[in-house]
N, C-alpha and C positions, 0 to 999 in steps of 0.2 A: 871867520871864513867869509868875509864880505866880498872878496874878489873871486875870480875864476877858480874852480877846483883844480889843483895841480895833481899830477900823477902820483905824487908821494904824500898827498894829504891824507891824514888819518884823524880820527877822534875817538876818545875813550872817556866816558863820564858815568856817574851814578846820579840818578834823580828819582826820589820818592820810591826807593826800593827796587828800581830797575837799573841793571848795568848794561850800558850800550857801548859796543865797539864797532867801529867802521874802518875798513881798509882791506887791501889785498892780503889774503892769508889769515884773517882773523878767525876763520872757521876752524883752523887748526887748534884754536884755544878752547874748543868745545869741552874736552875732558877736564881742563882746569876749571871751567864753569860748573861742571857736574860735581867736581870735588869740592868747590867752594860752597855749593848748596847741599853737600853731603848726600848726593843722590847716587844710589848704587843699583837701582832697578829702573832704568829709563824705558819709556815707551816711545818708539820712534815712529812718527807719522809723516807720510809723504805721498807723492803722486807716482804712478807707475813709470811715467816718463823719466822722472828724476831718479828713481830707484834703479833704473837700467844704465845710468851713466857711470863712467869711470870715476868722476869726482865723488859721487855718492859712495862708491865702494872704498875709495881712499879715506873718506870721512868716517866710514864705519869702523875703521881700525881703532878709533878712539873709544868705542864701546864694546868691542868684541870680547874682552875679558870680563865684562860685567854681565850679570843676568839681565836680559833685555828682551823686548818684544818689538819686532818691526812690522808695521802695518802700512801698506801702500794702498793704491786704488782710490784715493780721494778724487772725486770728479769735480768739474766746474760747479760752483755754487753749493758744493757739498750736498748732503741729503739727510733729513731727519732720521730715516730708517737706517742709513749707514752709521750715523752717530750712535744710535741705540745699539747696533751690533758691535761697534767698537767698544762701547761701554761694557757690554757683557764680556767681551774678550779681555778687556782691561781688568775687570773685577776678578776674573779667574787668575790672571797673572799677578796682580797686586803691584802696580808701578809706584814709584815714589816721585816721578816727574814725567812730563811729556816734552819731547823734542820735536818741534814742527819745522820741517824742511820743505820749502816750496813757496807758492804764491798765496794770494789772499784766501783761496778756498781751504788751503791747508791750515793757515793761521786761524780762520774762523772755526774749522773743525776741531782744532785743539782747544779753543776756548769753550766750544759747545761741550766737548768731552769732559773737561775738568768741572764744568758747571753741573753736568748731569751726574757725574760720579759723586760730587759733593752733596747734591740736593735730592737725587733720586727722582722717581716719577717719570713722566714723559717729558720730552723736550718742550712740547707745546705748552706744558704747564707753566713755563717760565718766560713766556714771550712778553715783549713790550708792546703795548697797544696804543694806538692813537684814537682818542675819544673826544672829538670836537663837541662843544667848545672848551671842555675841560683841559684838553691837551694830552700829554703822554701819561700812561699808567705803566710804572716800572715796578714789578714785584720785588718785595724785599727778600733778598737771599744772602745770608751771612755765614753759611757754613764754610769752614776752612777748605781751601782747594789746593790741588797739586800745583807746584811751580811749573811754568812753561818756559822753555828755552826756544826761541824762534830764530831761524836762519832763513831770511826772505830771499827769493830769487826774482821777484818782480817789483814794480813800483806801486803796488796797491796801498802800502802803508798800513795794512790791516794788522800787522804784528805789533804796532805801536798803540793800539786802541783797546778800550774795554767794551766796545760794542762789536756785534757780529751778526751775520745773517746766514740762515741755512734754509735751503729749499724744502718744502713740505711734501714733495712727491706729487702735488696736484697743480704745479705751475705757479705756485705762490712762494714768496720768501718770508720766512719767520724771522723777526728782528728781535734782538736781545741787547741788554745793557747790564753789566755787572762789574763793579770796580775790582773785584777779586780775580778776574780772569786776565788782568794785565800781565804781560810777560815779565818774568824775573830777570831774564837776560835776552838781549838782542845782539846777534852776531851778524853784521851786514857786510858780507864779503862779495865784492863785485865779481870775483872769479867764479862764484857759484852760478852767476847769471850768464856766463859766457855761452852756454848752450841755448839760451833763450834768443830767438831771432829778434833783431833790432826792431822789425815791424811790430812785433807783439809788445816789446818794451815801450815803443812810442805810444801804442794804444793805452797801456797801463799808466803811462806818464800823464795822459789826459785825465785819468782818474785822480792822479795826484794833484794836478792843477785844479781840478774841481774841488778838492778838499780845501785848497788855499782860498779860492775865490768865494766859495760858500762860507768859509770860515770868516771872511772879512765882512760879510753882511748878515750872518746868522744873528738872531736875537740872543744867542748864547755866547757871542764873541767877548773878548776882553783885550786889554792892551798887550797881554802876553801872546795870545793867539794871533793878534794882528802882526806883531813883530816877526813871529815865526813864519807867517804866511807870506809876508813881503820878502823875507830872506829866501824862502823856498822858491817863490816865483822867479826871482832873479836867477837862481840856479837852474830852474827848468828852462828859462830863456836861453841860458848858456848851453844847455844840453840839446835843445831842440831848435834854436833859432840861429840866424846869421849864416854867413857863408861857410863857416867851419863845420856846420851841422851836416853837410852833404858832400860826398865824394862822387864825382861823375863816373858813369859806367865806363867811359873811354879810358880815363886814367886808371880805374880799378883793374882794367884788363892787363896793364903792364905790371912787371914785378914791383917796381917802385910804388905804383898806384895801389897794388894789393897790400903792401906793407902800410901805406898811408891809411887805407881803408880800415885795416885791422887796428891801427893806433887810434883812429877816429872813433871806431866802434867801442873800443875800451874806454876812451874818454867820455863818450856819451853814457855808457853804462854807469861809470863811477859817478858822474854828475847827476844823472837822473835818479839813481838809487839814493844818493845822499839827500837830494831834494825831496824825494818821496818819504824819507824818514821824517823830515821836518813837517811835510804835509800831513803825515799820519798823526803827528802830535797836535797839529791844528784841528784835525778831525776829532781827536780825543777830547780836546778842550771845548771847541765851539759846536761840534756835531754838524750834521748835514741838513740840507734844506730840500727845496723842490727838485733840483736836478737829480740828486740821488734817489729821491722818491720815484721819479719816472724810470730811472735806470734799473732800480731793483725790480720793478714790475716787468719791464720789457725783457731784460736779460733772463730772468728766471722763467717767464712764461714760454720763451722760445729757446731756452738753453743756449743762449749766446754768450760769448765772452764779455765780461763786464767792461773790459777796456774798449772793445769795439763799439758797444752801445754808448759808453761815455763819449767816445770820439764823435759820434753822430749827434747826440743830444746836447752836449755842453754849450756850443755857440748859441743855440736857440733858447735854452733855459737862462743863460746869462743875459741874452737880449731882453727877455721878459722882465727880468729884475732891473736891468739897466734903464728901462723905460720909466722907472720911478726915480724922480730927481734926488730924493734922499738916499736911495740905494746907490745911484751913480756917484754921489758925493763920497760915500763910504768906499767905493771902488777906485776913486781917483788916484790914490797913492799906488795902487796896483798897476794902473795904466801908465803912470809915470815910471814905475820900475821897468815895465816891459819896453817902454819907448826909449830907455837910456841906450840900448844897444841896437836899435833898428830905426829905419825911417818911421816917423810917428804914425800911429794908428789912431783913428777917430774914436774907437771903442775897443773894449776887451773882446767883444764878440767878433769884431773884424779881425783881431789878432788870431783868435782861435780858428776862424775860417782859413786864414793864411797857413796856420800849422797843418790843417787838414790837407790842403793842396800840396804843401812842401813835402810832406812825408807820405803822401798817398794814403791817408787814413780813411777809414770808412766815413762816408759823408751823408748817406741816405738810409733811412729805415727800410725802404723797398729793396735796397741792395742786400740787406741782411735777411731777406725772405719774409718780411712782415707784410701781411695783406692790408690794403687800405681799409677794407671793411671791418678790420679788427680795432681800428683806432678808437672809436667811441667807447668800446668796452674797456680798453686799456685806460682811457682817461677816467672812467668811473672807478676803476680799481685803484688808481693813483690817489684818489680822494681819501682812501683809508690809510695811507702811508704816514708814518710818524714824522717824516722830514718836513711835512707841511706845517707842523707846529712851530718851527723855528724860522720859517721863511719870512723875510721882512715885508715883502709885498703880498697882501692877502691873496689866497687862492680859494675863492668862494664858490666856484662852480666848475664842474667837469669841462665846461666850454673853455675855461682858461688853459687847462692842460691840453685839451684837444687842439687848440691853436698852435701850441708848441709842437705837438706831434705832427700836425700837418706841415709846419715849417721844416721839420726834420725829415719828412717823408721823401 
């Protein structure tokens, strides 16, 4: 799929125990996946907004004849207290799988839930910690876990990874990594995202782009993650860049313009969701760095959308790393990929700033309601984040982070 994503493009593959299907209508295959996994007591996890949609009710027909438990109400960034409550309700029901329908918070809640059901204790007992200079401490957790079937509706890519984050209720995000939480099935159906406003999908696309760029310079990178990152970046560029990415308000006001806008919106959703899946695989392989460390702290502290914070921070975090010649060399193929379809950009950070303007993405922390006086404390908090362990340019002092926050302010 090296060229533009066509309206009829689909893919279906198995990799290391996960079955992935992408394409319009693949969500209708949920029951077949339940049967293939011999699951007869699914726990359905989603958000209130999604649970109220006609598409969700149509999807529910596939599990109505099974013993099932439907749990909605997953908030942004999830919540450790909520996961504990979900685990208690799940134990009473006795599910044999978890079906996660929604964005990154739903995917992360599903992973947290199956980990907690398998290992017991409190969720905080299983957290991954950054302990400089030693690096990351990942608890060894090997108990069998319930299979997860994920149906994503945003470009977070969270459904493709074995890492996850959950808010602790005090403005901090607990981070986890466990290979056993990886989804058994991914059903990526662009139709499920039709109710998601394009503005929000564009913001979550910036998160997917961040997975690719950080994957290219992460000290955990590999030739495999590099190849996926470059392919995904080209697809993100197709979905977000160039003249076809926008339809003018004037033309959209006409009947023909409205149809064109609808077709263009569908094209963007398909391309962005496919790219996000590849970006999620990059994250699973290479993991995240400084940019995500900052976003986890800021988004959780102020209960902001992860995509909005990614949109603001990403150009400045990339600029920090691009200033290192060795990192810039690692990113050169990405810049070449981006520049194939556009007038050439001098840097990836310049391209990202252009995406901000083109799609009216959030561009300043102050516009998200973050006070300038809070920036030093935020910088201090970032220094405890595990993403710093894999960042190629050392982050030795909170002043390094504070400079990025000031640039994004």
